TIGULUM-58479 format. One record per residue (C-alpha): y, x, z; residue number from 1; residue in three letters. Coordinates in pm, 1 decimal, padded with zeros to 6 digits, m for minus. Layout:
<rs>
{r {Y, X, Z}, NUM, ALA} ...
</rs>
This chain:
<rs>
{r {m00233.1, 02436.1, m00896.4}, 1, MET} {r {m00575.2, 02328.5, m00785.4}, 2, GLU} {r {m00729.3, 01986.6, m00842.5}, 3, HIS} {r {m00965.2, 01875.7, m00570.2}, 4, ASN} {r {m01171.9, 01560.5, m00564.6}, 5, HIS} {r {m01366.9, 01612.0, m00241.7}, 6, SER} {r {m01318.2, 01355.4, 00033.9}, 7, ASP} {r {m01243.9, 01624.0, 00293.7}, 8, LYS} {r {m00953.4, 01767.6, 00095.7}, 9, ALA} {r {m00807.2, 01424.4, 00024.8}, 10, LEU} {r {m00800.6, 01340.3, 00393.5}, 11, ASP} {r {m00556.1, 01624.3, 00467.9}, 12, ARG} {r {m00217.3, 01476.4, 00383.1}, 13, VAL} {r {m00005.5, 01588.7, 00676.2}, 14, ARG} {r {00239.2, 01335.5, 00813.1}, 15, GLY} {r {00062.5, 01031.0, 00668.2}, 16, PHE} {r {m00190.6, 00791.5, 00814.1}, 17, ARG} {r {m00368.2, 00497.4, 00654.8}, 18, TRP} {r {m00612.3, 00216.2, 00715.5}, 19, ALA} {r {m00804.3, m00046.6, 00520.1}, 20, ALA} {r {m00959.1, m00375.7, 00629.2}, 21, VAL} {r {m01142.2, m00674.9, 00488.4}, 22, ALA} {r {m00891.2, m00956.6, 00542.7}, 23, SER} {r {m01073.7, m01224.8, 00347.3}, 24, GLY} {r {m00831.6, m01232.5, 00053.8}, 25, LEU} {r {m01129.1, m01133.5, m00162.0}, 26, LYS} {r {m01460.4, m01314.8, m00143.9}, 27, LYS} {r {m01722.6, m01154.4, 00073.7}, 28, GLY} {r {m01655.4, m00870.0, 00311.5}, 29, LYS} {r {m01492.8, m00628.3, 00066.4}, 30, ALA} {r {m01199.6, m00415.5, 00179.6}, 31, LEU} {r {m00894.6, m00589.0, 00036.6}, 32, ASP} {r {m00591.1, m00482.4, 00236.8}, 33, MET} {r {m00449.9, m00141.5, 00325.5}, 34, CYS} {r {m00155.4, 00021.2, 00493.6}, 35, LEU} {r {m00020.4, 00370.0, 00432.6}, 36, ILE} {r {00230.0, 00498.3, 00687.9}, 37, PHE} {r {00451.2, 00806.4, 00697.2}, 38, SER} {r {00512.3, 00942.9, 01044.9}, 39, ASP} {r {00871.0, 01013.3, 00942.3}, 40, ARG} {r {01112.6, 00891.2, 00679.6}, 41, GLU} {r {00982.4, 00988.9, 00336.8}, 42, ALA} {r {01146.0, 01020.4, m00000.9}, 43, VAL} {r {01015.5, 00755.7, m00239.4}, 44, CYS} {r {01059.2, 00640.4, m00593.3}, 45, GLY} {r {00909.8, 00371.0, m00806.4}, 46, GLY} {r {00824.3, 00297.0, m01164.2}, 47, VAL} {r {00809.5, m00075.0, m01230.5}, 48, PHE} {r {00719.8, m00300.8, m01519.1}, 49, THR} {r {00991.0, m00383.3, m01770.2}, 50, THR} {r {00833.0, m00725.4, m01820.6}, 51, ASN} {r {01072.4, m01015.5, m01756.2}, 52, LYS} {r {00807.4, m01176.6, m01537.0}, 53, VAL} {r {00768.6, m00970.8, m01219.6}, 54, LYS} {r {00549.1, m01053.4, m00922.3}, 55, ALA} {r {00715.3, m01105.6, m00584.1}, 56, ALA} {r {00588.8, m00772.5, m00439.1}, 57, PRO} {r {00741.2, m00589.4, m00735.7}, 58, ILE} {r {01079.0, m00756.9, m00685.1}, 59, LEU} {r {01078.3, m00671.6, m00314.8}, 60, LEU} {r {00963.6, m00313.3, m00365.4}, 61, SER} {r {01228.7, m00262.3, m00636.3}, 62, MET} {r {01490.0, m00359.6, m00374.8}, 63, GLU} {r {01337.3, m00142.1, m00104.6}, 64, ASN} {r {01314.4, 00180.1, m00310.9}, 65, VAL} {r {01680.8, 00171.7, m00411.4}, 66, ARG} {r {01786.8, 00403.1, m00129.2}, 67, ASP} {r {01502.0, 00645.2, m00209.3}, 68, GLY} {r {01347.7, 00628.1, 00138.2}, 69, LYS} {r {01042.0, 00449.0, 00276.0}, 70, ALA} {r {00791.5, 00471.3, 00560.2}, 71, ARG} {r {00508.4, 00234.7, 00467.2}, 72, ALA} {r {00320.6, 00059.7, 00190.1}, 73, ILE} {r {00117.1, m00256.0, 00245.9}, 74, VAL} {r {m00114.3, m00336.1, m00043.6}, 75, ALA} {r {m00373.6, m00602.4, m00105.9}, 76, ASN} {r {m00622.0, m00699.0, m00372.5}, 77, SER} {r {m00767.5, m01040.4, m00443.1}, 78, GLY} {r {m00428.2, m01207.4, m00490.8}, 79, ASN} {r {m00138.3, m01075.0, m00701.7}, 80, ALA} {r {00127.9, m01298.3, m00542.9}, 81, ASN} {r {00255.5, m01336.0, m00900.2}, 82, ALA} {r {00403.9, m01650.5, m01057.2}, 83, CYS} {r {00441.1, m01796.7, m00707.5}, 84, THR} {r {00818.5, m01861.0, m00713.4}, 85, GLY} {r {01051.8, m01838.5, m00412.9}, 86, PRO} {r {00758.1, m01890.9, m00172.0}, 87, LYS} {r {00589.4, m01579.2, m00312.7}, 88, GLY} {r {00902.1, m01371.0, m00253.3}, 89, LEU} {r {00927.6, m01503.5, 00102.8}, 90, GLU} {r {00559.1, m01414.9, 00155.3}, 91, ASP} {r {00624.7, m01059.4, 00032.1}, 92, ALA} {r {00923.8, m01033.7, 00267.7}, 93, ARG} {r {00713.9, m01171.7, 00556.0}, 94, SER} {r {00445.3, m00913.5, 00483.5}, 95, THR} {r {00704.4, m00635.2, 00499.4}, 96, ALA} {r {00852.9, m00778.3, 00821.6}, 97, ARG} {r {00514.8, m00806.6, 00991.4}, 98, MET} {r {00425.4, m00449.3, 00899.2}, 99, ALA} {r {00767.8, m00323.6, 01010.8}, 100, ALA} {r {00731.1, m00500.3, 01346.5}, 101, ASP} {r {00389.1, m00341.2, 01403.3}, 102, GLN} {r {00515.2, 00004.8, 01303.2}, 103, LEU} {r {00851.6, m00016.6, 01480.1}, 104, ASN} {r {01047.3, 00042.9, 01158.1}, 105, ILE} {r {01286.9, m00161.7, 00942.1}, 106, ARG} {r {01143.4, m00408.9, 00684.7}, 107, PRO} {r {01348.9, m00228.9, 00417.6}, 108, GLU} {r {01130.5, 00077.8, 00478.7}, 109, GLU} {r {00816.9, m00110.9, 00372.8}, 110, VAL} {r {00695.9, m00139.9, 00013.2}, 111, LEU} {r {00456.0, m00419.0, m00080.9}, 112, VAL} {r {00196.8, m00420.7, m00359.6}, 113, ALA} {r {m00052.3, m00689.5, m00460.5}, 114, SER} {r {m00315.7, m00717.7, m00731.3}, 115, THR} {r {m00561.7, m00987.9, m00821.6}, 116, GLY} {r {m00550.1, m01358.1, m00904.7}, 117, VAL} {r {m00220.7, m01475.3, m01057.1}, 118, ILE} {r {m00052.0, m01805.9, m00972.4}, 119, GLY} {r {m00214.3, m01865.0, m00633.7}, 120, MET} {r {m00014.7, m01852.2, m00309.1}, 121, PRO} {r {m00100.0, m01562.8, m00080.8}, 122, LEU} {r {m00298.0, m01670.5, 00227.7}, 123, ASP} {r {m00043.7, m01560.9, 00487.3}, 124, MET} {r {m00271.3, m01647.8, 00781.2}, 125, ASP} {r {m00514.6, m01381.7, 00660.1}, 126, LYS} {r {m00231.6, m01134.8, 00599.4}, 127, VAL} {r {m00087.4, m01201.1, 00947.6}, 128, ALA} {r {m00426.3, m01137.0, 01110.5}, 129, LYS} {r {m00490.5, m00821.1, 00907.8}, 130, ALA} {r {m00160.8, m00636.6, 00959.6}, 131, ILE} {r {m00203.4, m00571.9, 01335.1}, 132, PRO} {r {m00560.7, m00451.5, 01271.7}, 133, ARG} {r {m00429.5, m00217.2, 01002.3}, 134, LEU} {r {m00157.0, m00078.1, 01229.1}, 135, ALA} {r {m00400.6, m00027.4, 01517.8}, 136, GLU} {r {m00650.9, 00160.7, 01303.2}, 137, SER} {r {m00413.6, 00402.5, 01127.1}, 138, LEU} {r {m00563.7, 00749.4, 01099.7}, 139, SER} {r {m00583.5, 01044.0, 00861.5}, 140, ALA} {r {m00946.4, 00962.3, 00775.9}, 141, ARG} {r {m01121.2, 00752.4, 00512.7}, 142, ASP} {r {m00870.7, 00756.3, 00230.6}, 143, LEU} {r {m01154.3, 00622.7, 00015.9}, 144, GLU} {r {m01127.3, 00295.6, 00210.9}, 145, GLY} {r {m00768.2, 00260.8, 00090.3}, 146, VAL} {r {m00881.4, 00320.9, m00268.4}, 147, ALA} {r {m01148.4, 00052.7, m00225.8}, 148, LYS} {r {m00898.5, m00194.5, m00078.4}, 149, ALA} {r {m00686.1, m00192.7, m00395.4}, 150, ILE} {r {m00974.8, m00224.9, m00641.0}, 151, MET} {r {m00979.3, m00524.3, m00871.2}, 152, THR} {r {m01213.8, m00484.1, m01166.8}, 153, THR} {r {m01279.6, m00114.5, m01100.2}, 154, ASP} {r {m01643.5, m00020.8, m01058.5}, 155, SER} {r {m01569.5, 00264.6, m00816.6}, 156, PHE} {r {m01274.5, 00391.0, m00606.3}, 157, PRO} {r {m01052.3, 00644.8, m00776.2}, 158, LYS} {r {m00907.3, 00935.6, m00577.8}, 159, LEU} {r {m00759.4, 01268.1, m00676.6}, 160, SER} {r {m00575.0, 01549.3, m00507.4}, 161, GLY} {r {m00349.5, 01829.3, m00622.5}, 162, LEU} {r {m00260.7, 02137.1, m00420.7}, 163, ARG} {r {00019.5, 02373.5, m00518.3}, 164, GLY} {r {00320.4, 02572.6, m00406.8}, 165, GLU} {r {00691.8, 02521.2, m00473.8}, 166, ALA} {r {00980.7, 02718.1, m00331.6}, 167, GLY} {r {00741.4, 02919.9, m00119.1}, 168, GLY} {r {00600.6, 02608.7, 00049.2}, 169, LYS} {r {00255.9, 02467.6, m00002.5}, 170, GLN} {r {00211.3, 02102.1, m00087.3}, 171, TYR} {r {m00072.8, 01860.0, m00134.2}, 172, PHE} {r {m00052.5, 01538.8, m00332.7}, 173, ILE} {r {m00321.3, 01276.5, m00295.7}, 174, SER} {r {m00350.4, 00982.8, m00532.1}, 175, ALA} 
</rs>
């Protein structure tokens, strides 16, 4: 196995495209929303908090990974959509629906993740404006933008890649 941290190597994940935008959920013009899309149905899994208090995106994503398949992840920073009650869960579902509509897939194939301020409602007008821009700009370039879009208190974007072979087939994992 080979670890690779160069941007060029990380931007070679066949079958996936991504995009990041500044939606305004964070102050300033920082990237704060991203979309990762698989060109075909992908196997997925999730590891979730065991805390009794779970944010709305966690609850929705726990539901959506049950069948082990997904096509997209919508993530944002600047607002955790946590401790927001039934409205927060509806906002997470709306986010998944909007992304699914743009990508021509089912909402159950979309995972949602949020990080940031706790207890504040998610600004759904900003989310609704950002999702079409994300879908239109999907490409296999600038994975660093996605890493920047999910930063909270990080001082720099974190990316890593792993190349290997299993069962005679090469693979590449980017994180």
